[in-house]
NULUM-55642 format. One line per field, with one value per residue (C-alpha): residue number from 1; residue in three letters; x, y, z. Coordinates in Angstrom, 2 decimals. Layout:
% NULUM-55642
num NUM,...
residu Ala,...
x X,...
y Y,...
z Z,...
//
This chain:
% NULUM-55642
num 1,2,3,4,5,6,7,8,9,10,11,12,13,14,15,16,17,18,19,20,21,22,23,24,25,26,27,28,29,30,31,32,33,34,35,36,37,38,39,40,41,42,43,44,45,46,47,48,49,50,51,52,53,54,55,56,57,58,59,60,61,62,63,64,65,66,67,68,69,70,71,72,73,74,75,76,77,78,79,80,81,82,83,84,85,86,87,88,89,90,91,92,93,94,95,96,97,98,99,100,101,102,103,104,105,106,107,108,109,110,111,112,113,114,115,116,117,118,119,120,121,122,123,124,125,126,127,128,129,130,131,132,133,134,135,136,137,138,139,140,141,142,143,144,145,146,147,148,149,150,151,152,153,154,155,156,157,158,159,160,161,162,163,164,165,166,167,168,169,170,171,172,173,174,175,176,177,178,179,180,181,182,183,184,185,186,187,188,189,190,191,192,193,194,195,196,197,198,199,200,201,202,203,204,205,206,207,208,209,210,211,212,213,214,215,216,217,218,219,220,221,222,223,224,225,226,227,228,229,230,231,232,233,234,235,236,237,238,239,240,241,242,243,244,245,246,247,248,249,250,251,252,253,254,255,256,257,258,259,260,261,262,263,264,265,266,267,268,269,270,271,272,273,274,275,276,277,278,279,280,281,282,283,284,285,286,287,288,289,290,291,292,293,294,295,296,297,298,299,300,301,302,303,304,305,306,307,308
residu Unk,Unk,Unk,Unk,Unk,Unk,Unk,Unk,Unk,Unk,Unk,Unk,Unk,Unk,Unk,Unk,Unk,Unk,Unk,Unk,Unk,Unk,Unk,Unk,Unk,Unk,Unk,Unk,Unk,Unk,Unk,Unk,Unk,Unk,Unk,Unk,Unk,Unk,Unk,Unk,Unk,Unk,Unk,Unk,Unk,Unk,Unk,Unk,Unk,Unk,Unk,Unk,Unk,Unk,Unk,Unk,Unk,Unk,Unk,Unk,Unk,Unk,Unk,Unk,Unk,Unk,Unk,Unk,Unk,Unk,Unk,Unk,Unk,Unk,Unk,Unk,Unk,Unk,Unk,Unk,Unk,Unk,Unk,Unk,Unk,Unk,Unk,Unk,Unk,Unk,Unk,Unk,Unk,Unk,Unk,Unk,Unk,Unk,Unk,Unk,Unk,Unk,Unk,Unk,Unk,Unk,Unk,Unk,Unk,Unk,Unk,Unk,Unk,Unk,Unk,Unk,Unk,Unk,Unk,Unk,Unk,Unk,Unk,Unk,Unk,Unk,Unk,Unk,Unk,Unk,Unk,Unk,Unk,Unk,Unk,Unk,Unk,Unk,Unk,Unk,Unk,Unk,Unk,Unk,Unk,Unk,Unk,Unk,Unk,Unk,Unk,Unk,Unk,Unk,Unk,Unk,Unk,Unk,Unk,Unk,Unk,Unk,Unk,Unk,Unk,Unk,Unk,Unk,Unk,Unk,Unk,Unk,Unk,Unk,Unk,Unk,Unk,Unk,Unk,Unk,Unk,Unk,Unk,Unk,Unk,Unk,Unk,Unk,Unk,Unk,Unk,Unk,Unk,Unk,Unk,Unk,Unk,Unk,Unk,Unk,Unk,Unk,Unk,Unk,Unk,Unk,Unk,Unk,Unk,Unk,Unk,Unk,Unk,Unk,Unk,Unk,Unk,Unk,Unk,Unk,Unk,Unk,Unk,Unk,Unk,Unk,Unk,Unk,Unk,Unk,Unk,Unk,Unk,Unk,Unk,Unk,Unk,Unk,Unk,Unk,Unk,Unk,Unk,Unk,Unk,Unk,Unk,Unk,Unk,Unk,Unk,Unk,Unk,Unk,Unk,Unk,Unk,Unk,Unk,Unk,Unk,Unk,Unk,Unk,Unk,Unk,Unk,Unk,Unk,Unk,Unk,Unk,Unk,Unk,Unk,Unk,Unk,Unk,Unk,Unk,Unk,Unk,Unk,Unk,Unk,Unk,Unk,Unk,Unk,Unk,Unk,Unk,Unk,Unk,Unk,Unk,Unk,Unk,Unk,Unk,Unk,Unk,Unk,Unk,Unk,Unk,Unk,Unk
x -43.79,-42.39,-38.81,-38.71,-35.46,-34.67,-31.12,-31.89,-32.93,-29.40,-27.75,-30.82,-30.97,-27.22,-27.33,-30.39,-28.73,-25.45,-27.31,-29.16,-32.46,-34.94,-34.19,-30.42,-30.82,-32.97,-30.18,-27.63,-29.74,-30.91,-34.61,-37.36,-37.96,-41.42,-39.75,-37.34,-40.23,-42.16,-39.20,-38.68,-42.39,-42.30,-39.28,-40.97,-44.16,-42.21,-40.28,-43.34,-41.62,-40.56,-36.92,-36.67,-38.10,-38.84,-39.46,-39.54,-35.89,-34.06,-34.08,-33.00,-33.02,-35.13,-33.34,-34.56,-33.21,-29.81,-29.85,-30.72,-28.01,-25.37,-26.11,-26.56,-23.12,-21.53,-23.17,-22.37,-18.76,-18.53,-19.96,-17.49,-14.64,-15.60,-15.46,-12.06,-10.76,-11.79,-10.08,-6.94,-6.76,-6.51,-3.72,-5.47,-7.47,-11.20,-14.39,-15.74,-13.44,-15.13,-12.83,-13.42,-11.39,-11.79,-13.25,-10.27,-7.61,-10.00,-10.66,-7.05,-5.20,-7.28,-9.48,-6.51,-4.83,-7.88,-8.00,-4.46,-5.20,-8.15,-5.98,-3.76,-6.54,-9.46,-11.27,-11.64,-14.67,-14.09,-16.62,-15.14,-17.05,-15.78,-16.78,-15.91,-14.80,-13.50,-16.20,-16.10,-13.52,-16.27,-18.28,-18.15,-19.30,-15.78,-12.90,-10.16,-10.14,-7.47,-7.03,-4.60,-2.86,-2.48,-5.76,-5.46,-7.20,-5.46,-8.53,-7.68,-4.62,-3.01,-0.31,1.59,1.46,3.35,4.71,2.65,3.48,1.05,2.47,1.50,1.27,-0.07,-0.13,2.72,0.11,-1.26,2.21,3.08,0.02,0.14,3.72,5.24,4.81,8.09,6.76,3.63,2.39,2.31,-0.48,-2.94,-2.54,-3.13,-6.18,-6.18,-8.39,-10.22,-11.03,-13.67,-12.82,-12.67,-12.42,-9.64,-10.34,-11.40,-9.09,-6.45,-3.10,-0.21,3.33,6.70,10.27,11.71,13.30,11.77,8.81,5.86,2.32,3.41,2.11,-1.50,-2.05,-5.56,-6.21,-8.97,-10.29,-13.31,-13.39,-13.96,-15.07,-15.19,-13.70,-9.93,-9.87,-11.99,-9.69,-6.64,-8.32,-9.06,-5.40,-4.40,-6.70,-4.83,-7.42,-5.11,-2.77,-3.71,-2.54,-2.79,-1.19,1.87,0.20,-2.51,-0.35,3.03,2.52,1.60,4.68,6.87,5.30,5.51,1.75,1.93,4.80,5.53,5.07,7.10,9.12,11.27,8.22,6.53,2.89,1.48,2.11,-0.69,0.89,-1.30,-2.50,-4.53,-6.79,-8.72,-10.26,-8.00,-10.18,-9.18,-5.42,-5.42,-7.73,-5.96,-7.77,-7.13,-3.44,-3.14,-4.79,-2.78,0.50,-0.40,-1.38,1.93,3.95,1.85,2.20,5.93,6.34,4.09,6.13,9.52,9.32,8.50,11.58,14.03
y 24.81,21.26,20.70,19.35,17.43,15.69,14.82,11.10,11.59,12.49,9.18,7.26,8.94,8.66,4.94,4.43,6.01,4.16,0.85,1.41,-0.15,-0.28,-3.93,-3.39,-0.36,-2.44,-5.01,-2.25,-0.55,-3.74,-3.00,-4.26,-3.09,-1.70,0.33,1.83,2.64,4.25,6.40,7.57,8.38,10.40,12.36,13.12,14.17,16.60,18.21,18.22,16.82,13.35,12.54,9.13,7.67,4.01,1.36,-2.42,-2.69,0.45,3.55,7.04,10.47,13.45,16.84,17.52,14.14,14.98,18.23,16.44,13.84,16.50,18.35,15.17,13.91,17.27,17.55,13.96,14.50,17.59,15.69,12.89,15.41,16.79,13.30,12.82,16.09,14.90,11.59,13.36,15.10,11.61,10.79,8.21,8.20,7.73,7.76,6.29,5.71,4.95,3.13,2.22,-0.21,-2.25,-5.74,-8.03,-5.89,-5.05,-8.70,-9.84,-6.96,-4.11,-6.42,-8.08,-4.68,-3.29,-6.33,-5.60,-1.88,-2.52,-4.43,-1.36,1.25,-0.11,3.25,3.54,2.09,1.10,0.57,-1.00,-0.90,-2.66,-1.55,-2.45,1.10,3.85,6.31,9.86,12.04,14.54,11.91,12.53,9.03,7.86,9.16,7.19,5.40,2.87,3.03,2.31,5.24,8.82,10.74,13.82,16.05,18.61,18.87,15.60,14.31,11.28,9.42,6.69,3.54,1.07,0.58,-1.74,-2.87,-4.32,-7.52,-9.87,-13.50,-16.90,-20.44,-22.72,-25.07,-22.32,-21.33,-24.97,-25.32,-21.95,-20.78,-17.75,-14.28,-12.65,-9.19,-7.15,-7.79,-11.53,-10.91,-10.47,-14.20,-15.24,-15.57,-12.78,-12.51,-9.19,-7.17,-4.47,-2.04,1.72,4.02,2.18,1.14,-2.49,-4.90,-2.22,-2.89,-0.42,-1.73,-0.01,-1.37,-1.44,1.83,3.92,5.20,7.02,5.71,2.85,1.60,0.38,-3.29,-4.55,-7.91,-10.45,-13.42,-15.49,-14.56,-11.21,-10.09,-7.08,-9.08,-9.33,-12.38,-14.36,-13.28,-14.51,-17.87,-18.17,-17.51,-20.15,-22.59,-21.97,-19.95,-17.22,-14.31,-11.80,-8.31,-7.90,-5.96,-7.55,-7.37,-9.71,-12.26,-12.05,-15.21,-17.19,-15.94,-16.96,-20.41,-20.95,-21.35,-18.28,-17.17,-13.57,-12.88,-10.25,-9.24,-6.91,-4.70,-2.41,-1.48,1.62,1.62,0.91,2.26,2.02,5.28,6.34,9.17,11.40,14.91,17.77,18.47,15.05,15.66,16.71,13.89,11.68,8.51,9.13,9.86,6.80,4.55,5.85,5.60,2.06,1.10,2.38,0.45,-2.71,-2.70,-2.02,-5.02,-7.18,-6.31,-7.21,-10.98,-10.32,-8.12,-9.71
z 34.01,33.96,32.73,29.18,29.65,32.91,34.01,33.77,30.15,29.05,29.82,28.69,25.30,24.70,25.51,23.30,20.27,20.81,21.13,17.87,18.87,21.74,22.49,22.48,24.75,27.10,27.41,27.99,30.64,32.29,31.82,29.54,25.98,26.91,29.68,27.15,24.81,27.67,28.74,25.17,24.77,27.99,26.75,23.44,25.24,27.41,24.57,22.32,19.21,18.01,18.71,17.10,13.90,14.58,11.93,12.17,11.08,12.10,14.22,13.16,14.77,13.85,13.64,17.18,18.27,16.79,18.78,22.02,21.40,20.72,23.96,25.98,25.00,25.75,29.17,30.08,29.02,31.22,34.18,33.54,33.26,36.67,38.13,36.53,37.96,41.40,40.70,39.48,42.82,44.32,41.86,39.66,36.39,36.83,34.79,31.57,28.60,25.27,22.82,19.18,17.07,13.91,14.16,13.66,15.32,18.13,18.90,18.58,20.21,21.65,23.75,25.50,25.85,27.67,29.94,31.14,31.40,33.70,36.16,36.55,36.61,38.65,38.81,35.02,33.23,29.60,26.83,23.67,20.41,17.30,13.83,10.25,9.46,11.75,12.85,11.43,13.16,13.91,15.81,19.56,20.44,21.38,23.47,21.72,18.36,17.47,13.73,10.90,9.25,10.40,9.88,7.64,10.17,12.40,14.63,16.36,18.19,16.53,18.44,16.64,18.77,16.59,13.08,10.93,7.40,4.91,3.48,0.66,1.74,0.76,2.08,0.92,-0.59,-2.81,-4.03,-4.69,-6.94,-8.72,-8.47,-6.75,-8.31,-9.31,-10.10,-9.31,-12.85,-12.08,-9.56,-12.43,-13.15,-9.54,-7.36,-4.77,-1.71,-1.52,1.57,1.34,4.14,4.56,1.58,-0.20,-3.78,-3.74,-5.57,-6.26,-4.60,-4.70,-4.73,-5.09,-5.06,-1.53,-0.51,-3.28,-1.21,-2.70,-3.19,-5.45,-8.79,-8.81,-9.55,-10.27,-8.64,-9.03,-7.10,-6.19,-2.51,-0.84,2.64,4.92,7.80,7.90,10.17,7.71,4.86,6.79,7.39,3.66,2.91,5.47,3.66,0.41,-1.46,-2.75,-2.12,0.56,1.49,5.24,8.07,9.69,13.12,11.83,10.02,11.78,13.84,10.72,8.86,11.78,11.98,8.21,7.72,5.48,3.24,2.30,-1.41,-3.30,-0.21,-2.32,-2.89,-0.39,0.06,1.83,5.58,8.01,11.19,14.28,15.80,18.81,17.68,20.05,20.11,21.15,24.17,25.56,25.42,29.08,30.20,32.72,31.67,27.95,28.58,30.80,28.21,25.25,27.19,28.24,24.67,23.29,25.89,25.45,21.65,21.87,24.16,21.94,18.84,20.30,19.70,16.04,15.55,17.93
//
């Protein structure tokens, strides 16, 4: 009786799902789109059930496809762990490291961080995927996620890499035209730039007097501009379109140069400390430990000019 699932199918199917489409998988695998379609059809013929629902615009998995993906990722991870154990015996991290980060922070900081990491660990292969929102903690598609705020989930390991405050800021030109807010209530009379990200309530900012702590009092803001991309929002603030709440890591250089000015500095907003989050089963992985240690040291060094 022929084998329903072949070893080569595991990596193929995992790559296909991660890519999100036949054409994207073809680019990832270095083959043609018809070749990807043929391989998938052969898999489905062997298992006897459809694995993927294909439409002109999107691709989704059948229940059987979800089952295949779950086992494929587990088996591939075990094979990779074996390779890492052999590499550990040689005294160096090896194998594939899958990293996820948010769009703006990933481009500005995680990408350069990984570049430096690769120089020091030539036997590690890194795949970085950027997304608007962090993936679900139950998703096994990544080995390490760089995210803001400690996740409320004891099933994962969360290591704090760096402190990160959210600050209110605006361009000097905007403040010259519209005045500087003196209290959180003044924000209701100002144009604020909105960012639609994560599960946070859109347009609702929480501020508390410095040193008091707690979640802060909610302040409803309004404005004519909103985006799900933090880098675009920062550029709008630089152009004088309004007041923005953004993480210090994203706007620190503009505050230091004077292109942006902190607004209501005597008030605090909820912290957005930077964490490396990974499944508990990876806490003994040499490549994960090496990457997280490197990230912590790199971010500590990067933050020194801002605090010194």
